[in-house]
C-alpha positions in Angstrom: 44.2 -61.6 56.4 43.8 -58.4 58.3 45.6 -55.3 58.5 48.2 -54.6 60.8 46.4 -52.0 62.7 48.2 -49.0 63.3 46.0 -46.6 62.0 42.7 -44.9 64.0 40.5 -44.6 60.9 37.6 -42.5 60.9 34.2 -43.9 59.5 34.8 -42.6 55.8 35.3 -44.9 52.5 36.4 -42.5 49.9 35.9 -44.0 46.4 36.1 -41.0 44.0 37.4 -37.8 44.1 37.3 -34.5 42.0 39.3 -31.0 42.7 38.9 -29.8 46.4 36.2 -32.7 47.1 36.3 -36.4 48.2 33.3 -38.6 47.4 32.6 -41.6 49.9 31.0 -45.0 48.7 27.5 -43.6 49.7 28.0 -40.7 47.2 28.4 -38.0 50.2 30.5 -35.2 49.2 33.5 -34.1 51.8 35.2 -30.5 51.4 39.2 -31.9 51.6 41.0 -29.2 53.4 43.6 -31.6 54.2 44.9 -32.8 50.8 45.6 -36.1 52.6 48.7 -34.6 54.5 49.5 -32.0 52.1 50.0 -34.3 49.2 47.2 -33.2 46.7 48.9 -29.9 45.2 46.8 -29.3 41.9 43.6 -31.0 43.2 42.1 -34.7 42.8 41.7 -35.9 39.4 43.1 -33.0 37.4 42.5 -34.0 33.8 45.9 -32.8 32.9 47.6 -35.1 35.4 45.3 -37.8 34.2 46.4 -37.6 30.9 50.0 -37.4 31.1 50.2 -40.7 33.3 48.0 -42.6 31.1 50.0 -41.6 27.9 53.3 -42.6 30.0 51.5 -46.2 30.8 51.4 -46.4 26.7 54.8 -46.0 26.5 57.0 -47.4 29.2 56.2 -47.3 33.2 59.1 -48.5 34.7 63.0 -49.4 34.3 65.9 -49.2 36.3 68.3 -46.2 36.8 71.0 -48.5 35.3 69.9 -46.9 31.7 68.7 -43.3 30.7 65.9 -41.6 31.6 65.1 -38.3 29.8 62.2 -37.4 31.9 64.5 -37.2 35.0 66.4 -34.4 33.2 63.1 -32.9 32.1 61.7 -32.7 35.8 65.4 -31.6 37.1 64.9 -28.4 34.7 61.2 -27.5 35.4 62.1 -27.9 39.5 65.4 -25.6 38.8 63.0 -23.2 36.8 60.1 -23.0 39.1 62.6 -22.9 42.2 65.4 -20.5 40.7 67.8 -23.1 41.9 69.0 -24.4 38.9 72.6 -24.4 40.1 71.6 -27.6 42.5 71.3 -31.1 41.5 68.6 -33.7 41.7 68.6 -36.9 43.0 65.1 -38.9 42.8 63.4 -41.1 45.6 59.6 -42.2 46.4 59.1 -41.0 49.7 59.5 -38.1 51.9 61.4 -40.5 54.5 63.5 -41.6 51.8 64.2 -37.9 50.9 65.5 -37.2 54.5 67.4 -40.3 54.8 69.4 -39.8 51.7 69.9 -35.9 52.5 71.3 -37.1 56.0 73.5 -39.9 54.7 74.6 -37.5 52.2 75.4 -35.3 54.7 77.5 -37.8 56.8 79.2 -38.8 53.7 80.4 -35.0 53.1 81.3 -34.0 56.4 82.8 -37.4 57.7 80.7 -36.7 61.0 77.7 -38.7 62.6 75.7 -36.7 65.0 72.4 -34.7 64.0 70.9 -31.3 65.5 67.1 -31.1 64.9 64.4 -28.9 66.6 61.8 -29.6 69.2 58.5 -30.7 67.8 60.1 -31.5 64.7 58.8 -34.5 62.3 60.6 -35.8 59.6 59.7 -39.2 58.9 59.1 -42.6 60.2 62.2 -44.5 58.9 65.7 -44.8 60.6 67.4 -41.8 61.0 64.2 -39.7 59.9 62.4 -41.0 62.5 65.5 -40.3 65.1 65.7 -36.7 64.1 61.6 -36.6 65.0 61.0 -35.1 68.4 58.4 -38.0 69.2 59.6 -40.6 71.5 56.5 -42.8 71.0 57.5 -43.5 67.5 61.3 -43.9 68.0 62.2 -47.8 68.9 65.2 -48.6 70.4 66.7 -49.6 67.1 66.3 -46.3 65.9 67.9 -44.7 69.4 71.1 -45.5 67.9 71.3 -42.7 66.1 73.2 -39.5 67.5 70.6 -36.7 67.4 70.6 -33.7 69.8 67.0 -31.8 69.8 67.4 -27.9 70.3 64.5 -25.3 70.6 64.2 -22.8 67.6 65.7 -19.4 67.8 68.6 -20.4 70.5 71.9 -19.5 68.4 74.1 -19.6 71.6 72.7 -23.3 72.4 73.2 -24.2 68.5 76.8 -23.0 68.4 77.5 -25.0 71.8 76.5 -27.9 70.0 78.5 -27.3 66.6 81.4 -26.3 68.1 81.9 -29.8 69.5 82.9 -30.8 66.0 81.0 -33.9 65.4 77.3 -32.5 63.9 77.2 -33.8 60.1 74.0 -32.2 59.6 71.5 -29.3 60.9 67.8 -30.1 60.2 65.0 -27.8 60.0 61.5 -27.3 58.6 61.1 -23.4 58.0 57.1 -24.3 58.8 56.9 -27.2 61.0 54.1 -29.5 59.8 53.3 -32.5 62.3 54.9 -30.3 64.9 52.3 -27.4 64.7 53.0 -24.9 62.3 55.7 -23.0 64.1 58.5 -21.0 62.2 62.2 -19.8 63.1 62.6 -16.3 63.1 64.8 -14.8 60.6 67.8 -14.0 62.6 68.1 -17.4 63.8 67.6 -18.7 60.1 70.6 -16.5 58.9 72.4 -17.7 62.1 71.8 -21.3 61.7 73.3 -20.9 57.9 76.3 -19.2 59.0 77.1 -21.6 62.1 76.9 -24.4 59.7 79.4 -23.1 57.3 81.9 -22.0 60.4 81.8 -25.6 61.9 81.6 -27.6 58.4 78.1 -29.2 59.2 75.5 -29.4 56.4 72.2 -27.5 56.6 69.2 -29.7 55.6 65.9 -27.9 54.6 62.9 -29.9 55.0 60.6 -29.3 52.5 58.8 -32.4 52.4 55.5 -30.9 53.5 55.9 -27.3 52.9 57.8 -27.6 49.0 56.0 -27.2 45.5 54.3 -23.9 46.0 52.1 -24.7 49.4 53.9 -21.7 51.2 53.5 -18.9 48.7 57.4 -19.4 47.8 58.1 -22.7 45.9 59.9 -23.7 49.2 59.3 -22.2 52.5 62.8 -21.4 53.3 62.8 -19.1 50.5 61.7 -16.5 52.6 64.9 -16.3 53.9 67.9 -15.6 51.2 69.8 -18.9 52.3 71.3 -21.8 50.1 70.8 -24.9 52.2 73.3 -27.6 51.3 70.5 -30.3 51.1 66.7 -29.9 50.5 64.0 -32.4 51.0 61.1 -32.7 49.0 57.9 -35.1 48.6 54.5 -34.9 49.3 53.1 -32.3 46.8 55.7 -33.1 44.4 53.2 -35.9 42.5 49.7 -34.9 43.7 49.1 -38.7 44.9 51.7 -40.3 43.0 54.4 -41.7 45.1 57.8 -39.4 44.5 60.3 -37.7 46.6 63.7 -36.1 46.0 66.4 -34.1 47.2 68.3 -31.3 45.8 72.0 -31.0 46.2 74.1 -28.1 46.8 76.9 -28.4 44.0 79.5 -27.8 46.7 78.9 -31.6 47.4 80.5 -33.7 44.9 78.6 -37.0 43.7 80.4 -40.3 43.1 79.0 -43.3 41.4 77.4 -45.5 44.2 77.2 -42.8 46.7 73.4 -43.0 46.3 70.8 -45.5 44.9 67.3 -46.5 44.4 65.3 -48.9 42.8 62.0 -47.4 42.0 62.8 -43.6 42.3 62.8 -41.4 39.3 60.8 -43.9 37.2 59.0 -42.8 34.2 55.7 -42.7 35.6 56.6 -40.6 38.8 58.6 -38.1 36.6 55.6 -37.7 34.4 53.5 -37.3 37.2 55.5 -34.6 39.1 56.0 -32.9 35.4 52.4 -32.7 35.3 52.2 -31.0 38.7 54.8 -28.2 38.0 52.6 -27.9 34.3 49.6 -26.9 36.4 51.1 -24.8 39.2 52.8 -22.7 36.4 49.5 -22.3 34.2 47.4 -21.8 36.8 49.6 -19.7 38.8 49.0 -21.5 41.8 51.8 -20.7 44.0 51.0 -17.0 43.8 47.3 -17.9 44.4 48.4 -19.1 47.7 49.1 -15.7 49.0 46.0 -14.1 48.7 44.1 -17.3 50.0 46.4 -17.0 53.1 45.3 -13.2 53.5 41.4 -14.1 52.9 41.8 -17.1 55.4 43.7 -15.3 58.3 41.2 -12.4 58.1 38.0 -14.7 58.1 39.8 -16.5 61.0 40.2 -13.5 63.2 36.7 -12.7 63.4 36.3 -16.4 65.4 36.6 -15.6 69.3 37.4 -18.8 70.2 40.7 -19.0 67.6 43.7 -18.0 69.9 46.1 -18.1 67.5 46.7 -18.3 63.5 49.5 -20.0 62.2 51.6 -20.6 59.1 51.9 -19.3 55.6 50.3 -19.8 52.1 48.3 -22.9 52.4 50.3 -24.4 55.2 48.1 -23.0 57.7 46.9 -23.6 61.3 43.9 -22.7 63.8 45.0 -22.7 67.6 42.2 -23.3 70.0 42.2 -23.1 74.1 41.1 -27.0 73.8 41.8 -29.9 72.4 40.4 -30.2 68.8 40.0 -33.8 68.4 36.1 -33.9 69.2 35.8 -30.7 66.9 37.6 -32.3 63.8 35.2 -35.5 64.1 32.2 -32.6 64.3 33.5 -31.3 61.1 34.0 -34.6 59.3 30.5 -36.2 60.2 28.1 -33.2 60.8 29.7 -30.5 58.0 31.4 -33.1 55.7 35.0 -31.2 56.0 38.6 -32.7 56.2 41.1 -31.3 58.5 44.1 -32.5 60.1 45.6 -32.3 63.7 49.0 -32.0 64.9 51.1 -33.2 67.9 49.9 -29.8 69.5 46.6 -31.1 70.5 44.7 -27.6 70.4 45.7 -27.0 66.7 43.5 -27.8 63.5 45.7 -27.9 60.4 44.6 -26.7 57.2 46.7 -28.2 54.1 44.3 -28.3 51.2 44.7 -28.5 47.2 46.2 -25.5 46.1 43.2 -25.4 43.7 41.1 -24.2 46.8 38.9 -21.0 46.4 37.5 -18.4 48.9 34.2 -19.9 48.6 35.4 -22.9 49.9 37.2 -21.1 52.9 33.7 -19.2 53.4 31.6 -22.7 53.7 34.5 -23.9 56.6 34.2 -20.9 58.7 30.4 -20.7 58.4 30.5 -24.4 59.5 33.0 -23.7 62.0 31.2 -20.8 63.7 27.6 -22.6 63.8 29.7 -25.4 65.6 31.3 -22.9 68.0 27.8 -21.5 68.7 26.3 -24.7 69.3 29.1 -26.7 71.5 31.6 -24.6 72.8 30.4 -21.2 74.3 
């Protein structure tokens, strides 16, 4: 049987990984500055992470949510401690797209409305409502177009109020740092105004932290750069360091009822143990705080390269924008310099989403490689 061919693949076959390096089946070492779409938060194959999962396998790997699982409460408490959002409530699922689906569904239940407001260049997932709220017509099937979604530009409070005043918007969903869309951020005035308008018109404010959460931005969630209280917060990628897990944090103003949401695999024993291990290492090694100094180092190094037109993002969710399309440059970085980087819907942008265990010396190698390639092929 063949695989359903939906991914253009690079000619690399990883067989093992350790910390910030991935090794292919020939033993070649690659510097991972992409973390598998920002998934790898505490580094590949962290010994504490591996031990916690192995220990859990010796006990119980899975049972349904019809029984009590104390690991879920432990995880809720740990997330509350790290985020300072211990008054929120946790619902666990398996992925970012599921987190978005549950967030939007819950917003619709809570408000009894059906339309979604999202933003230009947004990416929220590939499933039903998530892909409808994603600003990319190429990945939206006719089936998904049944969802009522309006896309607005960031920083236009007048346009936002016009839509909310129509009275049918269940959710305004935003990324405090856009991921696939190219690292754009809303400004402070807009974020505070958005929160007030959602309150005024009884629409739920949903913060999509699937890519930016769990310390990657320098705050535990990227929206925490601002003093706002979203109604629902989504999370996934860095939450499990590669083990599939997602979740939403729900503002206490939204009431739970039995059967409102549900999942078979969400919050299983292995997933909870994996995420608890991630939080252990983030705390023990002070990884969230370290992202700030690494951001400063990265931006300082990048500012000396003339071909870079713009440096975007925060923490270790960063982007380098050039005045040319970067697909061939990214291929050169992979094949000639053994460095993984990411692309975006902005074809001129390289995304940098490394494990939070990255060090200055790794960025040093990246920038030396980049400068060498610039001199060779982009003068």
